[in-house]
N, C-alpha and C positions, 0 to 999 in steps of 0.2 A: 791630807785627801779633797779632792775638788770632784763633786758630782756636777755633771751637766746633765739636762735633762730634754732630750729631745724626740723624735716617733720616728718610726720605720717607712713611715707614709710621706712625710714631708722632710728630707734629709735639712740639716743646719750646718752648711758651710763650717763657720766658725768651730763647733764641736769639732769635727772631723780634723781641722787644721791645729786645733790645739792637742786632740789627740797624736798627731803623727806627729808634732814638737815633743810631747812628751817622750814618746817611742825611740825618737832619734837620738835625744836627753838621755837613756838609760832606762828611762821607767817603766813602770807595769802598765796597762789599763784594763780594767776590766768592761769587759764590751759583746753585743750581742750577736749571735750568730742566727743561721737559719734551724737550729736545732736549740741549744741551750747557750747562757752566758759565760764568755771564755776569760780564759787572760792571757793578756799578749805582751810580749815583749820582742823586741827590735832580733832577730836571732842569731845576727855576727853581733853582738856583746854578749860575751859571757856572763859578766856580773847580773845582769839582767834577766839572764833566762836561768841563773843559777836563784834568784828573787824567787822567779816562779816554782821553783821547785820547793823552796822555804816555805812559800803559801801557801801552794797544796800541802806541805807533809809529805813527798811525794820522794820517793828513793831515787838517787842519780843515777841508777841503776835501770828505771824505766823510764823509754825513750819517750820525748813530745813529738807532737805532729808540728805540722807548718803549716800555714794559713797563704797562699797567694794569690796576684788580683785577681789573675785570669788564669783558661786553660794556658795559653802560650807560656806565660808566666815557669808553666813547671817545669821548663827546657833548663831553668834557670840552675834548679836542686836537684832533678832528677834523672836520670838516663831512661828514655820511653819510647818503646819500638812501636812499628806502626802499626801491630795489633794491641798495644797497650792504650794509643793514643785515639783509637776507634770506639774502645771502651769507656774510656773517659769523654770522649765527644760527645759519648749518648747520656752518659749521666752527672756531669759538671757543667752549670754550677749545679748546688746539691745536694744533700744532709750525706755525702761518703767522703771517708776516707781514705786514699787508695796507697797500698805499702807499695814501694817502686825501688830502685836501687839508688841510690844518694849520687849525688854528682860531690867532689873536693870540696865544694866551695862552704858545703854544708858542714859546722862546727861538731867536733865531737861531741860536746856535755849536751846537744840537741838528740841525737842518737845513742846515747850511753854506749858507744864505740861500736855501734852494727854500721852495717855497710847498705843498710836499708831505712828509708822516712818515709813517713807516713804526709801525704798532702792531701790538704782538703783547696777545694774554689766552691765557698758557700753561697749559695741561694738567697746573698744579704747584701746592699749596697755598705753599706755600714764596713762591715768585717772587711769587705775586701778592698774598700778606698784606704782603710789604715795599714794595708799590704800596699800600697802604689807605689813607695820610695823603696820599700826592703820587706823582703818575707816577713812575718811575724810567727811567733810560738800562738798555736791554739789548741787549747784542752781546757775540759770543763773546770768552771770557777767553784769548784768544792774541796774540801778535806780528801785526799787519796780516801777510798775505800767508804765515803758517807755521802748520806744522801743528795744528790744533783736537785737544786733547786733553779726557780724559776721567777726570782724576784730579786732584784738588786740589794734595798733592804737585808732580805734575809740571809744572801749569801753573804754581804757583808757581816752579819752576826755569826754567822757558820765560821767565819774564816776566820775574824777574831783579830784582824791588822788591815792596815793600812796597803791598799793597793793607793798609786799615784794619781790616777784618774778614774773616774767611772762613768761610762755613757750610760745612761738610763732610759731606758725606753717602756718600762712598767715590765708588766709580767710578760712572758715569753709563753705562748702557747704550749711548747714542746717541754718535755723534763726529761729527752732522750738524749743522749751523745749520738754521732752521726755511726753509720755502719760502717766497716771496716773490713775494707776487701783485700787480701794481697793478691798483686799483680805479680810478684817478682818469680812466681813459677810458672808453667805453662800452664797448666789450670788456675782461672781464677778460683780464690779458695774465700768465704765469707770468714773472719774471724771473729765479730761482733755485729749483731743485730740489731 
């Protein structure tokens, strides 16, 4: 495991490049978002995605969300109506995950067989840059159903495993995951505040 320190204010291009290389080669990265630290893997690498489930001790029946680099990239992984785009444009980038009808390109392992997928565009340059070549998984870096921590050292102790790379920006101000909003129905519904 490699730990690379950087800051949210001054982006270190070498850190981003190295993290993207790790993701490209099937690795798992612990990275900051605008809410909490996340566990990232290339969504198109089933083995890497399964490692995320293993690290979190999460059931394969519970889907993961996807992080994309910008609002336009959502169209690559989800079908978005004009009405849904209006809502998304009002809130992203930001601390929201939107549930949308998935595109066929999204692997089954991500969605646990569902026809829907959670999509994020965080207000965080580091995480969006990690998804510049391909979408990545975005799920809080904790053991399922255990406390979400805001410091990489504490997170690694809780996970008690090796991820391939850690992007350490120190303590995040938040330890609350993103709000989940279901846009798959006619009326938007908040799933998690």
